[in-house]
C-alpha positions as CSV (number, residue, x, y, z in Angstrom):
1,M,-8.4,10.9,12.4
2,T,-8.1,11.5,16.1
3,Q,-5.1,13.2,17.7
4,T,-4.0,9.9,19.2
5,T,-4.0,8.2,15.8
6,V,-2.0,11.1,14.4
7,Q,0.5,10.9,17.2
8,L,0.9,7.1,16.7
9,A,1.5,7.7,13.0
10,L,4.1,10.4,13.7
11,G,5.8,8.1,16.2
12,K,6.1,5.3,13.7
13,Q,7.3,7.7,11.1
14,K,10.0,9.0,13.6
15,I,11.2,5.4,14.1
16,I,11.4,4.8,10.4
17,E,13.3,8.0,9.9
18,D,15.7,7.1,12.7
19,I,16.4,3.8,11.1
20,K,17.0,5.5,7.7
21,V,19.5,7.8,9.3
22,L,21.3,4.8,10.9
23,L,21.4,3.1,7.5
24,N,22.7,6.2,5.8
25,D,25.4,6.6,8.5
26,S,26.4,2.9,8.0
27,E,26.7,3.6,4.3
28,E,28.9,6.6,5.0
29,L,31.1,4.4,7.3
30,L,31.4,1.9,4.5
31,R,32.4,4.6,2.1
32,L,35.0,6.1,4.5
33,S,36.5,2.6,5.3
34,A,37.2,2.0,1.6
35,T,40.6,3.6,2.0
36,L,41.7,1.1,4.7
37,P,43.9,-1.6,3.4
38,G,43.6,-5.3,4.2
39,E,41.8,-8.4,3.1
40,G,40.0,-8.8,6.4
41,V,38.7,-5.2,6.3
42,E,37.4,-5.9,2.7
43,A,35.5,-8.9,3.9
44,L,34.0,-6.9,6.8
45,R,33.0,-4.1,4.4
46,S,31.3,-6.6,2.1
47,R,29.4,-8.2,5.0
48,L,28.4,-4.8,6.3
49,R,27.2,-3.7,2.8
50,D,25.1,-6.9,2.5
51,H,23.5,-6.3,5.9
52,V,22.8,-2.6,5.2
53,D,21.2,-3.5,1.8
54,S,19.1,-6.2,3.3
55,A,18.1,-3.9,6.2
56,R,17.1,-1.2,3.8
57,G,15.0,-3.6,1.8
58,A,13.3,-4.9,4.9
59,L,12.6,-1.4,6.1
60,E,11.0,-0.4,2.9
61,D,8.9,-3.5,2.8
62,A,7.8,-3.0,6.5
63,Q,7.0,0.7,5.8
64,A,4.9,-0.1,2.8
65,S,3.1,-2.9,4.7
66,A,2.5,-0.7,7.8
67,Q,1.1,2.1,5.6
68,T,-1.2,-0.3,3.8
69,R,-2.5,-1.8,7.1
70,Y,-2.9,1.6,8.7
71,R,-4.9,3.0,5.8
72,A,-7.1,-0.2,5.7
73,G,-7.8,0.2,9.4
74,V,-8.7,3.8,9.1
75,D,-11.0,3.1,6.1
76,C,-12.7,0.3,7.9
77,T,-13.2,2.4,11.0
78,E,-14.6,5.3,9.1
79,K,-17.0,3.0,7.2
80,Y,-18.2,1.4,10.5
81,V,-18.8,4.8,12.1
82,K,-20.7,6.1,9.1
83,E,-22.9,2.9,9.0
84,N,-23.4,2.7,12.8
85,P,-23.2,6.3,14.3
86,W,-25.2,5.5,17.5
87,Q,-23.3,2.3,18.3
88,S,-20.1,4.2,17.7
89,L,-21.1,7.0,20.0
90,G,-22.1,4.4,22.7
91,I,-18.8,2.6,22.4
92,A,-16.9,5.9,22.6
93,A,-18.8,6.9,25.6
94,G,-18.2,3.5,27.3
95,V,-14.5,3.6,26.6
96,G,-14.3,7.2,27.8
97,F,-16.2,6.3,31.0
98,L,-13.8,3.3,31.7
99,L,-10.8,5.4,31.0
100,G,-12.1,8.0,33.4
101,L,-12.6,5.4,36.1
102,I,-9.0,4.1,35.6
103,V,-7.4,7.6,35.6
104,S,-9.3,8.7,38.7
105,R,-7.9,5.9,40.7
């Protein structure tokens, strides 16, 4: 894996971790608000709990899907490079040349 690929994976992981922290903080807020009296507050707590639970489930699904797609992409790329080393080298050189032109301007 290239350094850029690793950085992208780490960036995605950081976002996922930040969302998990947000969800954990929301759950803590729900726990702390349990001592507040009132019917309206109870309804609000219930709705917030439902949203936190659905967000957590969606996050877990998205994380699993992203990991599966990422792994499949890496495997496909590795297979292509092993089967076509000269074409891969030519493509990499062409992309590097174009990036060099863009950066130099």
